[in-house]
Jmol script that loads the backbone (N, CA, C; Angstrom):
load data "model"
ATOM      1  N   MET A   1     -26.910-110.315  -5.019  1.00  0.00           N
ATOM      2  CA  MET A   1     -27.461-111.349  -5.429  1.00  0.00           C
ATOM      3  C   MET A   1     -28.938-110.936  -6.049  1.00  0.00           C
ATOM      4  N   GLY A   2     -28.962-109.200  -6.406  1.00  0.00           N
ATOM      5  CA  GLY A   2     -29.912-108.917  -7.087  1.00  0.00           C
ATOM      6  C   GLY A   2     -30.232-109.791  -8.904  1.00  0.00           C
ATOM      7  N   ASN A   3     -28.997-110.013  -9.042  1.00  0.00           N
ATOM      8  CA  ASN A   3     -28.730-110.583 -10.356  1.00  0.00           C
ATOM      9  C   ASN A   3     -28.519-111.800 -10.495  1.00  0.00           C
ATOM     10  N   ALA A   4     -28.977-113.019  -9.413  1.00  0.00           N
ATOM     11  CA  ALA A   4     -29.020-113.807  -9.527  1.00  0.00           C
ATOM     12  C   ALA A   4     -29.766-114.517 -10.480  1.00  0.00           C
ATOM     13  N   GLY A   5     -29.286-115.795 -11.586  1.00  0.00           N
ATOM     14  CA  GLY A   5     -29.887-116.185 -12.446  1.00  0.00           C
ATOM     15  C   GLY A   5     -30.367-115.505 -13.826  1.00  0.00           C
ATOM     16  N   LYS A   6     -29.597-114.312 -13.622  1.00  0.00           N
ATOM     17  CA  LYS A   6     -30.078-113.463 -14.915  1.00  0.00           C
ATOM     18  C   LYS A   6     -28.931-113.951 -16.132  1.00  0.00           C
ATOM     19  N   LEU A   7     -27.757-114.001 -15.764  1.00  0.00           N
ATOM     20  CA  LEU A   7     -27.192-114.491 -16.959  1.00  0.00           C
ATOM     21  C   LEU A   7     -26.863-115.875 -17.253  1.00  0.00           C
ATOM     22  N   ALA A   8     -26.670-116.776 -15.923  1.00  0.00           N
ATOM     23  CA  ALA A   8     -26.870-118.165 -16.301  1.00  0.00           C
ATOM     24  C   ALA A   8     -27.473-119.013 -15.159  1.00  0.00           C
ATOM     25  N   THR A   9     -27.945-120.231 -15.381  1.00  0.00           N
ATOM     26  CA  THR A   9     -28.392-120.705 -14.246  1.00  0.00           C
ATOM     27  C   THR A   9     -27.667-122.343 -14.434  1.00  0.00           C
ATOM     28  N   PHE A  10     -27.010-122.791 -13.308  1.00  0.00           N
ATOM     29  CA  PHE A  10     -26.150-124.155 -13.389  1.00  0.00           C
ATOM     30  C   PHE A  10     -26.751-124.950 -11.973  1.00  0.00           C
ATOM     31  N   ILE A  11     -26.659-126.211 -12.136  1.00  0.00           N
ATOM     32  CA  ILE A  11     -26.445-127.065 -11.315  1.00  0.00           C
ATOM     33  C   ILE A  11     -25.337-127.783 -11.170  1.00  0.00           C
ATOM     34  N   VAL A  12     -24.623-127.769 -10.227  1.00  0.00           N
ATOM     35  CA  VAL A  12     -23.518-128.658  -9.603  1.00  0.00           C
ATOM     36  C   VAL A  12     -23.845-129.575  -8.695  1.00  0.00           C
ATOM     37  N   HIS A  13     -22.962-130.976  -9.133  1.00  0.00           N
ATOM     38  CA  HIS A  13     -23.204-131.955  -8.333  1.00  0.00           C
ATOM     39  C   HIS A  13     -21.737-132.250  -8.186  1.00  0.00           C
ATOM     40  N   VAL A  14     -21.442-132.190  -6.936  1.00  0.00           N
ATOM     41  CA  VAL A  14     -20.195-132.541  -6.458  1.00  0.00           C
ATOM     42  C   VAL A  14     -20.043-133.908  -6.256  1.00  0.00           C
ATOM     43  N   GLN A  15     -19.311-135.101  -6.889  1.00  0.00           N
ATOM     44  CA  GLN A  15     -19.306-136.373  -6.531  1.00  0.00           C
ATOM     45  C   GLN A  15     -18.091-136.560  -5.609  1.00  0.00           C
ATOM     46  N   TYR A  16     -16.493-136.220  -5.961  1.00  0.00           N
ATOM     47  CA  TYR A  16     -15.488-136.258  -5.142  1.00  0.00           C
ATOM     48  C   TYR A  16     -14.809-135.107  -4.658  1.00  0.00           C
ATOM     49  N   CYS A  17     -14.109-135.162  -3.641  1.00  0.00           N
ATOM     50  CA  CYS A  17     -13.472-133.792  -3.476  1.00  0.00           C
ATOM     51  C   CYS A  17     -11.607-134.753  -3.009  1.00  0.00           C
ATOM     52  N   GLN A  18     -11.107-134.726  -4.330  1.00  0.00           N
ATOM     53  CA  GLN A  18     -10.026-135.313  -4.105  1.00  0.00           C
ATOM     54  C   GLN A  18      -8.623-134.542  -4.501  1.00  0.00           C
ATOM     55  N   ASN A  19      -7.583-134.617  -4.132  1.00  0.00           N
ATOM     56  CA  ASN A  19      -6.607-133.841  -4.211  1.00  0.00           C
ATOM     57  C   ASN A  19      -6.361-132.122  -4.324  1.00  0.00           C
ATOM     58  N   ALA A  20      -7.371-131.884  -3.116  1.00  0.00           N
ATOM     59  CA  ALA A  20      -7.934-130.501  -2.677  1.00  0.00           C
ATOM     60  C   ALA A  20      -8.582-129.831  -3.747  1.00  0.00           C
ATOM     61  N   THR A  21      -9.456-130.922  -4.627  1.00  0.00           N
ATOM     62  CA  THR A  21     -10.104-130.017  -5.606  1.00  0.00           C
ATOM     63  C   THR A  21     -11.356-130.766  -5.797  1.00  0.00           C
ATOM     64  N   TRP A  22     -12.250-130.606  -6.423  1.00  0.00           N
ATOM     65  CA  TRP A  22     -13.976-131.038  -6.766  1.00  0.00           C
ATOM     66  C   TRP A  22     -13.625-131.438  -8.221  1.00  0.00           C
ATOM     67  N   GLN A  23     -14.645-132.750  -8.021  1.00  0.00           N
ATOM     68  CA  GLN A  23     -14.802-133.553  -9.254  1.00  0.00           C
ATOM     69  C   GLN A  23     -16.239-133.665  -9.012  1.00  0.00           C
ATOM     70  N   GLY A  24     -16.869-133.820 -10.292  1.00  0.00           N
ATOM     71  CA  GLY A  24     -18.283-133.978 -10.367  1.00  0.00           C
ATOM     72  C   GLY A  24     -18.772-133.217 -11.858  1.00  0.00           C
ATOM     73  N   THR A  25     -20.299-133.042 -11.396  1.00  0.00           N
ATOM     74  CA  THR A  25     -20.881-132.871 -12.855  1.00  0.00           C
ATOM     75  C   THR A  25     -21.508-131.409 -12.691  1.00  0.00           C
ATOM     76  N   ILE A  26     -21.590-130.690 -14.097  1.00  0.00           N
ATOM     77  CA  ILE A  26     -22.202-129.638 -14.056  1.00  0.00           C
ATOM     78  C   ILE A  26     -23.457-129.585 -15.016  1.00  0.00           C
ATOM     79  N   VAL A  27     -24.433-128.913 -15.045  1.00  0.00           N
ATOM     80  CA  VAL A  27     -25.729-128.841 -15.746  1.00  0.00           C
ATOM     81  C   VAL A  27     -26.023-127.583 -15.854  1.00  0.00           C
ATOM     82  N   TRP A  28     -25.735-126.870 -17.384  1.00  0.00           N
ATOM     83  CA  TRP A  28     -26.219-125.591 -17.850  1.00  0.00           C
ATOM     84  C   TRP A  28     -27.477-125.513 -18.112  1.00  0.00           C
ATOM     85  N   ALA A  29     -28.368-125.312 -16.754  1.00  0.00           N
ATOM     86  CA  ALA A  29     -30.065-125.353 -16.624  1.00  0.00           C
ATOM     87  C   ALA A  29     -30.612-124.822 -17.782  1.00  0.00           C
ATOM     88  N   ASP A  30     -30.059-123.597 -18.405  1.00  0.00           N
ATOM     89  CA  ASP A  30     -30.957-122.652 -19.650  1.00  0.00           C
ATOM     90  C   ASP A  30     -31.182-123.503 -20.800  1.00  0.00           C
ATOM     91  N   GLU A  31     -29.603-124.192 -21.209  1.00  0.00           N
ATOM     92  CA  GLU A  31     -29.552-124.973 -22.535  1.00  0.00           C
ATOM     93  C   GLU A  31     -29.226-126.789 -22.197  1.00  0.00           C
ATOM     94  N   LYS A  32     -29.512-127.084 -21.102  1.00  0.00           N
ATOM     95  CA  LYS A  32     -30.023-128.343 -20.773  1.00  0.00           C
ATOM     96  C   LYS A  32     -28.796-128.884 -21.339  1.00  0.00           C
ATOM     97  N   GLN A  33     -27.308-128.854 -20.936  1.00  0.00           N
ATOM     98  CA  GLN A  33     -26.478-129.431 -21.476  1.00  0.00           C
ATOM     99  C   GLN A  33     -25.966-129.804 -20.220  1.00  0.00           C
ATOM    100  N   THR A  34     -24.826-131.183 -20.393  1.00  0.00           N
ATOM    101  CA  THR A  34     -24.234-131.309 -19.120  1.00  0.00           C
ATOM    102  C   THR A  34     -23.149-131.514 -19.335  1.00  0.00           C
ATOM    103  N   SER A  35     -22.038-131.479 -18.487  1.00  0.00           N
ATOM    104  CA  SER A  35     -20.752-131.424 -18.640  1.00  0.00           C
ATOM    105  C   SER A  35     -19.997-131.962 -17.296  1.00  0.00           C
ATOM    106  N   ASN A  36     -19.074-132.851 -17.398  1.00  0.00           N
ATOM    107  CA  ASN A  36     -18.058-132.995 -16.255  1.00  0.00           C
ATOM    108  C   ASN A  36     -16.858-132.462 -16.148  1.00  0.00           C
ATOM    109  N   PHE A  37     -16.655-132.133 -14.741  1.00  0.00           N
ATOM    110  CA  PHE A  37     -15.455-131.436 -14.565  1.00  0.00           C
ATOM    111  C   PHE A  37     -14.167-132.185 -13.730  1.00  0.00           C
ATOM    112  N   ARG A  38     -13.328-131.964 -13.681  1.00  0.00           N
ATOM    113  CA  ARG A  38     -12.116-132.412 -12.812  1.00  0.00           C
ATOM    114  C   ARG A  38     -11.660-131.990 -12.353  1.00  0.00           C
ATOM    115  N   SER A  39     -12.031-130.454 -11.849  1.00  0.00           N
ATOM    116  CA  SER A  39     -11.559-129.674 -10.867  1.00  0.00           C
ATOM    117  C   SER A  39     -12.219-128.057 -10.565  1.00  0.00           C
ATOM    118  N   ALA A  40     -12.057-127.540  -9.486  1.00  0.00           N
ATOM    119  CA  ALA A  40     -12.949-126.255  -9.275  1.00  0.00           C
ATOM    120  C   ALA A  40     -12.603-125.446 -10.595  1.00  0.00           C
ATOM    121  N   LEU A  41     -11.509-125.412 -10.762  1.00  0.00           N
ATOM    122  CA  LEU A  41     -10.753-124.538 -11.768  1.00  0.00           C
ATOM    123  C   LEU A  41     -11.657-124.719 -13.307  1.00  0.00           C
ATOM    124  N   GLU A  42     -11.620-125.715 -13.659  1.00  0.00           N
ATOM    125  CA  GLU A  42     -12.358-126.718 -14.902  1.00  0.00           C
ATOM    126  C   GLU A  42     -13.842-126.238 -14.785  1.00  0.00           C
ATOM    127  N   MET A  43     -14.555-126.175 -13.494  1.00  0.00           N
ATOM    128  CA  MET A  43     -15.963-125.981 -13.278  1.00  0.00           C
ATOM    129  C   MET A  43     -15.900-124.425 -13.965  1.00  0.00           C
ATOM    130  N   LEU A  44     -15.067-123.536 -12.943  1.00  0.00           N
ATOM    131  CA  LEU A  44     -15.019-122.183 -13.294  1.00  0.00           C
ATOM    132  C   LEU A  44     -15.566-121.713 -14.661  1.00  0.00           C
ATOM    133  N   LYS A  45     -14.219-122.518 -15.392  1.00  0.00           N
ATOM    134  CA  LYS A  45     -13.991-121.987 -17.306  1.00  0.00           C
ATOM    135  C   LYS A  45     -15.073-122.732 -17.646  1.00  0.00           C
ATOM    136  N   LEU A  46     -15.849-123.763 -17.442  1.00  0.00           N
ATOM    137  CA  LEU A  46     -16.990-124.382 -18.216  1.00  0.00           C
ATOM    138  C   LEU A  46     -18.347-123.125 -17.639  1.00  0.00           C
ATOM    139  N   MET A  47     -18.478-122.865 -16.470  1.00  0.00           N
ATOM    140  CA  MET A  47     -19.580-121.549 -16.370  1.00  0.00           C
ATOM    141  C   MET A  47     -19.043-120.457 -17.124  1.00  0.00           C
ATOM    142  N   ASP A  48     -17.866-120.156 -17.018  1.00  0.00           N
ATOM    143  CA  ASP A  48     -17.282-118.649 -18.076  1.00  0.00           C
ATOM    144  C   ASP A  48     -17.599-118.772 -19.372  1.00  0.00           C
ATOM    145  N   SER A  49     -17.777-120.141 -20.050  1.00  0.00           N
ATOM    146  CA  SER A  49     -17.637-120.295 -21.299  1.00  0.00           C
ATOM    147  C   SER A  49     -19.239-119.903 -21.873  1.00  0.00           C
ATOM    148  N   ALA A  50     -19.846-120.894 -20.839  1.00  0.00           N
ATOM    149  CA  ALA A  50     -21.336-120.552 -20.971  1.00  0.00           C
ATOM    150  C   ALA A  50     -21.901-119.349 -20.687  1.00  0.00           C
ATOM    151  N   VAL A  51     -21.430-118.936 -19.901  1.00  0.00           N
ATOM    152  CA  VAL A  51     -21.876-116.937 -19.554  1.00  0.00           C
ATOM    153  C   VAL A  51     -21.393-116.213 -21.271  1.00  0.00           C
ATOM    154  N   GLU A  52     -20.807-116.381 -21.410  1.00  0.00           N
ATOM    155  CA  GLU A  52     -19.991-115.755 -22.682  1.00  0.00           C
ATOM    156  C   GLU A  52     -20.841-116.311 -24.398  1.00  0.00           C
ATOM    157  N   GLN A  53     -20.865-117.574 -24.092  1.00  0.00           N
ATOM    158  CA  GLN A  53     -22.024-117.719 -25.136  1.00  0.00           C
ATOM    159  C   GLN A  53     -23.360-117.425 -25.133  1.00  0.00           C
ATOM    160  N   SER A  54     -23.846-117.127 -23.960  1.00  0.00           N
ATOM    161  CA  SER A  54     -25.373-116.885 -23.793  1.00  0.00           C
ATOM    162  C   SER A  54     -25.157-115.237 -24.136  1.00  0.00           C
ATOM    163  N   ASP A  55     -24.410-114.418 -23.884  1.00  0.00           N
ATOM    164  CA  ASP A  55     -24.197-112.990 -24.049  1.00  0.00           C
ATOM    165  C   ASP A  55     -24.386-113.315 -25.638  1.00  0.00           C
ATOM    166  N   GLU A  56     -23.365-113.782 -26.019  1.00  0.00           N
ATOM    167  CA  GLU A  56     -23.133-113.622 -27.750  1.00  0.00           C
ATOM    168  C   GLU A  56     -24.138-114.093 -28.400  1.00  0.00           C
ATOM    169  N   ARG A  57     -25.093-115.288 -27.948  1.00  0.00           N
ATOM    170  CA  ARG A  57     -26.423-115.524 -28.353  1.00  0.00           C
ATOM    171  C   ARG A  57     -27.494-114.340 -28.094  1.00  0.00           C
ATOM    172  N   ARG A  58     -27.598-113.715 -27.128  1.00  0.00           N
ATOM    173  CA  ARG A  58     -28.385-112.643 -26.994  1.00  0.00           C
ATOM    174  C   ARG A  58     -28.268-111.674 -27.839  1.00  0.00           C
ATOM    175  N   ASP A  59     -26.902-111.414 -27.970  1.00  0.00           N
ATOM    176  CA  ASP A  59     -26.650-110.274 -28.632  1.00  0.00           C
ATOM    177  C   ASP A  59     -26.951-110.523 -30.424  1.00  0.00           C
ATOM    178  N   ARG A  60     -26.423-111.691 -30.554  1.00  0.00           N
ATOM    179  CA  ARG A  60     -26.755-111.829 -31.976  1.00  0.00           C
ATOM    180  C   ARG A  60     -28.381-112.400 -32.168  1.00  0.00           C
ATOM    181  N   PHE A  61     -29.592-112.510 -31.392  1.00  0.00           N
ATOM    182  CA  PHE A  61     -30.951-112.623 -31.864  1.00  0.00           C
ATOM    183  C   PHE A  61     -31.445-111.492 -30.979  1.00  0.00           C
ATOM    184  N   GLY A  62     -30.691-110.616 -30.588  1.00  0.00           N
ATOM    185  CA  GLY A  62     -31.629-109.225 -30.023  1.00  0.00           C
ATOM    186  C   GLY A  62     -32.556-109.611 -28.657  1.00  0.00           C
ATOM    187  N   GLU A  63     -31.991-110.301 -27.937  1.00  0.00           N
ATOM    188  CA  GLU A  63     -33.095-110.780 -26.911  1.00  0.00           C
ATOM    189  C   GLU A  63     -33.195-109.888 -25.907  1.00  0.00           C
ATOM    190  N   ASP A  64     -32.288-108.524 -25.990  1.00  0.00           N
ATOM    191  CA  ASP A  64     -32.902-107.457 -25.185  1.00  0.00           C
ATOM    192  C   ASP A  64     -34.079-106.576 -25.289  1.00  0.00           C
ATOM    193  N   GLU A  65     -34.080-105.495 -24.962  1.00  0.00           N
ATOM    194  CA  GLU A  65     -35.455-104.706 -25.247  1.00  0.00           C
ATOM    195  C   GLU A  65     -35.646-104.302 -26.672  1.00  0.00           C
ATOM    196  N   ARG A  66     -34.341-104.105 -27.453  1.00  0.00           N
ATOM    197  CA  ARG A  66     -34.241-104.022 -28.828  1.00  0.00           C
ATOM    198  C   ARG A  66     -35.138-104.534 -29.728  1.00  0.00           C
ATOM    199  N   GLN A  67     -35.428-105.897 -29.402  1.00  0.00           N
ATOM    200  CA  GLN A  67     -36.147-106.651 -30.256  1.00  0.00           C
ATOM    201  C   GLN A  67     -37.618-106.120 -30.563  1.00  0.00           C
ATOM    202  N   TRP A  68     -37.858-105.624 -29.296  1.00  0.00           N
ATOM    203  CA  TRP A  68     -39.522-105.140 -29.431  1.00  0.00           C
ATOM    204  C   TRP A  68     -39.649-103.856 -30.526  1.00  0.00           C
ATOM    205  N   GLY A  69     -38.875-103.438 -30.923  1.00  0.00           N
ATOM    206  CA  GLY A  69     -38.585-102.206 -32.231  1.00  0.00           C
ATOM    207  C   GLY A  69     -38.563-100.814 -31.463  1.00  0.00           C
ATOM    208  N   ASP A  70     -38.738-100.649 -30.312  1.00  0.00           N
ATOM    209  CA  ASP A  70     -38.341 -99.446 -29.270  1.00  0.00           C
ATOM    210  C   ASP A  70     -38.025 -99.883 -27.680  1.00  0.00           C
ATOM    211  N   ASP A  71     -38.152 -98.811 -26.828  1.00  0.00           N
ATOM    212  CA  ASP A  71     -37.230 -98.845 -25.820  1.00  0.00           C
ATOM    213  C   ASP A  71     -38.445 -99.653 -25.060  1.00  0.00           C
ATOM    214  N   ARG A  72     -39.238-100.274 -25.174  1.00  0.00           N
ATOM    215  CA  ARG A  72     -40.377-100.734 -24.368  1.00  0.00           C
ATOM    216  C   ARG A  72     -40.044-102.499 -24.291  1.00  0.00           C
ATOM    217  N   LYS A  73     -40.382-102.596 -23.254  1.00  0.00           N
ATOM    218  CA  LYS A  73     -40.232-104.182 -22.795  1.00  0.00           C
ATOM    219  C   LYS A  73     -41.843-104.612 -22.991  1.00  0.00           C
ATOM    220  N   PRO A  74     -41.716-105.931 -22.939  1.00  0.00           N
ATOM    221  CA  PRO A  74     -43.163-106.665 -22.996  1.00  0.00           C
ATOM    222  C   PRO A  74     -44.220-106.403 -22.065  1.00  0.00           C
ATOM    223  N   ASP A  75     -43.491-106.321 -20.944  1.00  0.00           N
ATOM    224  CA  ASP A  75     -43.897-105.977 -19.798  1.00  0.00           C
ATOM    225  C   ASP A  75     -45.151-104.663 -19.600  1.00  0.00           C
ATOM    226  N   ASP A  76     -44.219-103.670 -20.620  1.00  0.00           N
ATOM    227  CA  ASP A  76     -44.847-102.209 -20.499  1.00  0.00           C
ATOM    228  C   ASP A  76     -46.135-102.442 -21.647  1.00  0.00           C
ATOM    229  N   GLU A  77     -46.267-103.344 -22.455  1.00  0.00           N
ATOM    230  CA  GLU A  77     -47.441-103.799 -23.036  1.00  0.00           C
ATOM    231  C   GLU A  77     -48.633-104.048 -22.393  1.00  0.00           C
ATOM    232  N   ALA A  78     -48.200-105.283 -21.803  1.00  0.00           N
ATOM    233  CA  ALA A  78     -49.039-105.424 -20.591  1.00  0.00           C
ATOM    234  C   ALA A  78     -49.699-104.705 -19.842  1.00  0.00           C
ATOM    235  N   GLN A  79     -49.032-103.889 -19.309  1.00  0.00           N
ATOM    236  CA  GLN A  79     -49.445-102.782 -18.230  1.00  0.00           C
ATOM    237  C   GLN A  79     -50.250-102.116 -19.204  1.00  0.00           C
ATOM    238  N   ASP A  80     -50.078-101.377 -20.288  1.00  0.00           N
ATOM    239  CA  ASP A  80     -50.868-100.452 -21.103  1.00  0.00           C
ATOM    240  C   ASP A  80     -52.145-101.042 -21.459  1.00  0.00           C
ATOM    241  N   ARG A  81     -52.675-102.611 -21.836  1.00  0.00           N
ATOM    242  CA  ARG A  81     -53.482-103.063 -22.352  1.00  0.00           C
ATOM    243  C   ARG A  81     -54.449-103.039 -20.965  1.00  0.00           C
ATOM    244  N   MET A  82     -53.815-103.617 -19.515  1.00  0.00           N
ATOM    245  CA  MET A  82     -54.587-103.659 -18.246  1.00  0.00           C
ATOM    246  C   MET A  82     -54.928-102.001 -17.817  1.00  0.00           C
ATOM    247  N   ALA A  83     -54.406-101.159 -17.895  1.00  0.00           N
ATOM    248  CA  ALA A  83     -54.813 -99.783 -17.866  1.00  0.00           C
ATOM    249  C   ALA A  83     -56.115 -99.289 -19.266  1.00  0.00           C
ATOM    250  N   SER A  84     -56.081 -99.734 -20.035  1.00  0.00           N
ATOM    251  CA  SER A  84     -56.961 -99.344 -20.750  1.00  0.00           C
ATOM    252  C   SER A  84     -58.178-100.227 -20.875  1.00  0.00           C
ATOM    253  N   ASP A  85     -58.171-101.192 -20.195  1.00  0.00           N
ATOM    254  CA  ASP A  85     -59.225-102.249 -19.754  1.00  0.00           C
ATOM    255  C   ASP A  85     -59.580-101.802 -18.429  1.00  0.00           C
ATOM    256  N   GLY A  86     -59.233-100.660 -17.644  1.00  0.00           N
ATOM    257  CA  GLY A  86     -59.657-100.128 -16.562  1.00  0.00           C
ATOM    258  C   GLY A  86     -59.045-101.066 -14.948  1.00  0.00           C
ATOM    259  N   LYS A  87     -58.099-101.997 -15.264  1.00  0.00           N
ATOM    260  CA  LYS A  87     -57.767-103.129 -14.406  1.00  0.00           C
ATOM    261  C   LYS A  87     -56.790-102.558 -13.705  1.00  0.00           C
ATOM    262  N   LYS A  88     -55.908-101.191 -14.181  1.00  0.00           N
ATOM    263  CA  LYS A  88     -54.566-101.236 -13.418  1.00  0.00           C
ATOM    264  C   LYS A  88     -54.461-100.751 -11.967  1.00  0.00           C
TER     265      LYS A  88
END
end "model"
wireframe off; spacefill off
backbone 0.3
color backbone group
């Protein structure tokens, strides 16, 4: 559970349980997109598609450590500023 929410966050509202599966609504919270699903399999496919889109977008726009120009993360810069102020 240490990676929970790192790839994507979904809100699932199961409205019915018919024909041995779920029907309901899923919200991709990160992108504020809502979709209806007619089966648990369709719900999982929607989730998988969203995670793939998220990965592609992250790769395309460089939303990992590489966007900062070196191997440093934004938190590293904040810690350096605190250390130089004597607050670390």
